[in-house]
N, C-alpha and C positions, 0 to 999 in steps of 0.2 A: 444556545439552547431552546430558551424560549421561543424564538424566530422561528425554531422546526417544529416544535410541540402544537404553536397555533398554525402553522400549515398544514400537519397532519390531521389534527382537530377539523378545520375549515373542508380540508378536503376530503375528512370523512362524512362531516355534514353535506358536503353535496352531492358525494357519490350514494349516499345511503337514503337519501331524499323519498325516494318513489318507491322504496321498499312493502309501505303500510299503503299506499293508494290501492284502490281499488280499480282495476280494470273492467270494469262492469259497462260492456258497451250495448245491454239489453235495454229493448225499449217497448215499450206498452203496444200488445199486438191488437189494436184495433183493424176492424175489417180481418181479420181472420177465421177461416170458415172451422165448421165444429172439428172437423179431422185434426185441426189443431190441437185439441183439447184432448183427443181423445188418445188414450196410453197409459202406458207406466213410469212415473216419476221416482225420482227420488233424491233424496238429499237430508239436510239435518233441520233441527229445530228447538226451542225453548219450550219446557212442559214446564206449568206451573199448576200448585193444588193448593186451596185454601184451606181443605182440610187440617192440613201441618203445617201451610206458610211456605213450605219447599220450593224450591226451582229449579230445575234441572238444564243444564246448558248442553248442547253439542248432541241430543238425542236423534237417535237414528228414525226419519222418516220415511214411509213410503205412500205413494198416492195414487192411486189406479182409477182412471175412468173410464168406462165404457161407454160405447155409444149403442145403447140397447136396441132400441128403436126410434125411426125416424130423426126429431129432434129431442129424445130424450137419454141425457146421461145416468149411469149409475155412477156416484163415486163413493169411494171407498178411502177414507184418511187413517191411517195408523202410525202409531210408535208405540212398537210392539209389547213393553210391560208397562204401558202408562194409559194411552186410551186408542180406543179404535172407534170409529163411527160411520155407520151410512147413510149416502142422501140419495134421493134422486130427485134431478129437477129437470124440465124443459126448455131448452135453450132456443129460442127462434131469433135471437140478433145476432150481430157479428163484434158487441164489444169484447172490450179486452178484460170485462168483470164478469164476476156471477156473484150476489148476495142470498146465502140460500139460510131460508128457516128462519123462525122470527120465536122470542122467549126463550124459551128451555134449551134450545139446540140451535147454535149460528154456526155458519160457515162464510167466511168471504176470501174469494180466489182473484188472483189477477195475473194474466196472462202476458209474458214479454218475451220476448223473440229477438233474435241475433243471429242472422243467417238462417241455416235451416236448424239451429239450435233452440228449445224452446225451456223457459222456466217460470214455475208458478210462484209467488209469492202467497202464503194464507194464515188465516188464524183459523180457530175453530175454540168455539169456548161452549161449554155446558153449564148452564146458568141455574139458580132458583130465585124464585118469589119472594119477596119479603112484605108480608100482610102487614108488618109496623110500616116500615116507610114507603110501602107500594112502587118498590122498584126491583128491577130483576141486580143478581149479583153475581159474582164469576164463581162458579166453585171450582173448574178446571179449565186449562187454556193451553192452547199450543199456537204458537207459532212460527212459521216454517218458508225454508228455501228449497223446491226441491226442482231437478233438471230431467227432463225427458231421455227417457235411454231406450 
């Protein structure tokens, strides 16, 4: 009986060993044109507010990026009842990332590609300046992963 249980246990470990592994075959989209960024992305993220110290997991996140003129991008990041911010940036390179804003509002985006699929990993932060410490402190943050629809 003990041999049978050991065999079943070993088989179960071998059979289910890949269940929690991520099959993320996305790679950074260095050299992608501006059109790869343009569009509607949807996914989820984690929202944090320093006001209460609360963290909310699996928050629905939408990112809309419009190529409004030439190389100008209008970006809206929204987690409906938590946070919504708009940014405008000029992107004149084909790097896979954008770092937008300084100080009070920052948005960091990284574009990844897998075949014809695109995904953005990002972090949105709303900060405040501490005169005592002479540093920026995070008031609210949203880290997210969204996929182009």
